[in-house]
N, C-alpha and C positions, 0 to 999 in steps of 0.2 A: 504494500500500499504506499502511496505517496500522499503526504499531507503538507500543504502549504498554508501558512497562517500569517496573515498581515504582512506579507513579504513586500518590502520596499527597496528599490535600488536606485540610487542617484549617482550621477556622474558630474564632475566639475564642482565648482564652489561659487558662492556669491551670486552675482547676476547671471553667471554662466552655468548655473546648476541645471541639469537636465534630469527629469524623473522618468526613467525607463519603465519602472514597475511601481505601481502606486497602491499599497495596502491590498495586495492580492491574496485571496484565500480560496482554496478548493481542496477536494480530496479525490484522488484517483483510486478506485476500489478494484479489487481482484475480480476475475470472472467475466469481465466485459472489456471490449476494446473501446478506449476513450480517445476521442479525437480532440486535438488542440488546434484551433483556428484563429486567425487574425490577420489583418493587413500587414504589409511590410512596415517595420518599425513599431509594431503594436506592443512588443515586449515578450514575444514567444521565446526567442533565443535566450534572452536574459533570464527568463524564468527557468528554462531548462538548464542553463549553465549554473544557476543558483542551486538547483536541486542536486547537481553533481558536485557542488562546492568549488566550481571553477571561477565563479564570481561571488564575492563576499557581500551578502545583503547589507544595506544600510541599516535596516531594522527588520524584524520578523524572522520567521524560521521556515525551512523546507526540510522535511525529514523523509526517510525511506524506511519503512517497517519500524517506525518508532524512534529512530535515532538519525543523527546527521550522517550523511553518506561517507564523509571522510573518517568517521569513527568506526566504520564497519571493519571487522577483522579480516574479511576477504571481500573487498569491494566488488570485484568482477563476478563473484558468486551471489552478491546481494542485488545488484542492479546492472543489467547489460544495456549499454547506451551506444547510439550512433548519432553524433552531431555533425561530424565532418568526415566523409568517407575518404577524402584525400590525405588524411592525417596518418600516413604510413611511410615506412622506409621503402622508397621506390626501387632500391637496389636488391631487396630481398624477394625471394619467391613468396607466393601466397602462403604456402605451408610453413616456411620459416618465419614469416611474419606472425602467424598464429602460434607457432611454437614458442616464440619469444614472449608473447602475451601469456601463454599457458604456463610458462616457467614462473611467472610472478604469483600464481595462485596454486601451484602444485598440481597442475593438470598435465597429463601425459599425451603422447602422440596419438593414442587411440581416440581420445575426445576430439583432437584436432581433425583427424580424418573423418569423424562423424559429422562435424559441422561443415566441413568441406563438401561432403556428400549431400548434406541437407540443403545447402545453398546452390548446389549444382556446379561446383568448381573442381571436382575431383580430377577431371581430365587436364586441367591447367594448373594444378596445385604446385608444380615445380617451375612454373614460368614466372618471370620477374613481374612483380606487381606494378611496376612503373609503366609497363606496356599494356596494361589492362584498359579496356574501354570504360566509359563512365558507368555503364550498367554492371560490368564485371567488378569494378571497384566498389560499387554499392553492395553487391553480393558479399564481397570480402568483408566490408564493414559490418554487415549484418551477421556474418559468421563470427566475427570478433565479439559482437554483443551477446551472442548466445554461448560463447565458449565456456563460461562458468556455470552453465545451466541455471541462470538466475530466476528467482521468483518474480522479479520486476523487470520489465523491458521498456525502454524509452527510446524512440526513434524519431529523428527529424528528417522529413522528406524521404522516407524509405523507398518510394517508387521512382525517385529521380534517376533518369537514364535507363530505366528498365523497358524492355519491349513488352508487347501485350501478354506474351506468355509469362514473363517475369512479374508483371503486375498482378496477374491472376494468382501466381505462386505466392507472392507476399501477402495478398489478401487472405488466402486460405491459411497461410502460416500464422498470421496474427490471430485469426479466429480460432485456430487450433490451440495456440498458446493460451488464449483467454479461456477456452473450454477446459483446459487443464487446471484452471484456478489461478493462473498467474495475473499479475497486474500489467496491463499493456497500455502505454501512453504514446500516442502517435501524432506528430504534427505534419500537416501537408497543405499544399495549395491546390491540389487536384481534387476539386469538390465532388466530381462524379464518383471518384474512387472512394473518397471518404464516406459518402452516403451509402455505398455498398459494404463498407468495412466496419465502421464504428457504430456502436449501440448508444453511446453516451457522448455528449459534446460539451466542450468548454470553449467559449469564444472570448478573446481578449481584444480590447481596442483602446489605444492611447494609454496603455499601461494598466487598465482596469478590467476586471471581469464583467462581461456584458451578459453572458449566458452560461448556465450550468444546468443542463437539462438532458433527458433522453433525446436521442436524435429525432424520433418520430414526433415528440411533443414540440420540439423547436420548430420543425418544418411546418407543423400544423398551425402553430401560433403566429409564425412570422410570414406565412404566405397566404395570399387571398385565394380561396377556392374558386376554380373556374370550370365552366362547362363549354365544350366546343360543339357547335351544331353546323351541319352542312345541309342546306335545304334550298330548293328552287324558289321557295316563298320567303326568302330571308327578310325582305322589307316588311311583309305582313307579320311575320313572327316577331320582328323587332317592335312593331307597334303594339302587339299583344302583350309583350313583356315589359313595356315601358312603365317605369315607376321610380319613385325617389330612392329606393334601396337597390335598384338594379342598374348596373353599368354594362354597356354593350359596346364592343369594338369590332371592327371588321377590316381585313386586308384582302378580301375577295368578295365579289357580289353574292356568292352563295354561302359564305362562311361567317359565322358569328362567334365571338368569344364573350361569354356571359359571366359576370360576377354578381353575386347576390341572389342566385336562384340555383336550386339543385337540379341534377339531371332528371330526377323523378318528376319534379315540378314542371320542367320544360317539356318533358314527354307527355305528361297528362294534358297540359295546355294545348300542345300541338295536336294531339289526338282529338280533343274536344272541338277544335276549330278546323279540322280537316287539313292541317298543314303537313305535307309530306316531308319526312326526314330521311336523308341519305346517311347521316351519321349523327350520333349523339353520344358523347364520351365525357367522362370526368377527366380533367387535365390534372395529373398528379403533380403537386408542387415539387420543386427540386431544392436541394440544399443550396445550390448556387444562388437561386433567386432569393431564398430566405437570408442567406449570408450577405448578399449585396444590399438588400433592403436594410438589414440591421446595422451594417458598418458604413453606410453611405457617408455619414458625417465624421467618420474617424480615420478616413484614408489620408495619409500624409503626402502621397505623391500622386498627382492627377495628370494623366496624359491627355492629349487631344488627338482627334482623328481628322486627318486631312481630307477635305472634301474633293471629289474628283472635279477636274476642270471641265466646264461645259463647252461643248463644241458646237459651232454654228452648223445648222442643217445644210 
C-alpha cells in the first residue's frame, strides 16, 4: 500500500518559490490497478519521486507499506519502480544489467532469467542494452521493477514505445499483478489504454488532487451522457425533442447527437410519432473526454492549431 499524507514540495525560495505539490493526500490500495493522471507539470513526477525518496518533501509524508521507502530493509523487494527507462548502463547487456541490480538484494541468476522471460527479452538478454529500441528499453525497465518480486509496483508511462502487442501485454500484466493482491500504481498519458487498464483513478492538477474515484464513477460524473440517432426525419425529430433540458447537435443532415434524453426516451418518442430510425445508440463517454473537461483550466502549456490557408477557387 502507498499512503501519501499532506505531501508538499516547493522549489526555490522567496519570490521565486514554486509549489510543485500542494498538500496532496491519497492512498493506493492493493488488489486494483490505480491510474495516476494529470497534465504536464501537474506534479505527477514529483509525487512519484517523493514516494521513492528521490525528492525530499517540504512537508508531509509518503510511505510504502507503513514506512518510508528509504527505511525498507530490501527496497527493491518492497517497491518495484520504473520512472526512467533510460537510466541504465548502456554498455552492459540486458542480463548483466539485471544481475547487477539483483546483487543488491541477494537475488540470483534464476530470478533474472525469469523476469527476462516475463518481459519477452530472453532472446536478446546478452545484447548490449544501449542498442535497444525504446520499447525494448521499456521492457528492460519493467523487468528491473519486478526483479525483487515486490508487493508494490509503481510505473511511469509503462507503455511508452511499446507496439500494440506490447501494450496488450503490459495491460494484462498489470491486471494480473493486481489480481495477485499487489499494489499497482501507474501513470500514463495514453487515456484509451488507461481506461482499459485501471479500476481506480487519481487525477492531479496544479499540484493538487482533483479526483480520487473508481474509474467508472469518474467517467460517469464528468461526462455528459449522449445519444446518437440516424434518421431520415432528423428535422422533425429535433422539433419533437426540443426542450430546455435537451441539447441537440448535428454534423450530418440525418444524424443527431442528443444530450438530456435517454435512448429509451428517444425511441419511444420516435415510435409514437412514426419517425423512422436507422440507428439509435448510447454514446459511451471516454476517459479522455472526462479528463479534458476536468483539467481544462489546469493545463500549463497550451498549443495552437494552424488553420489551413484558403485557396481561391
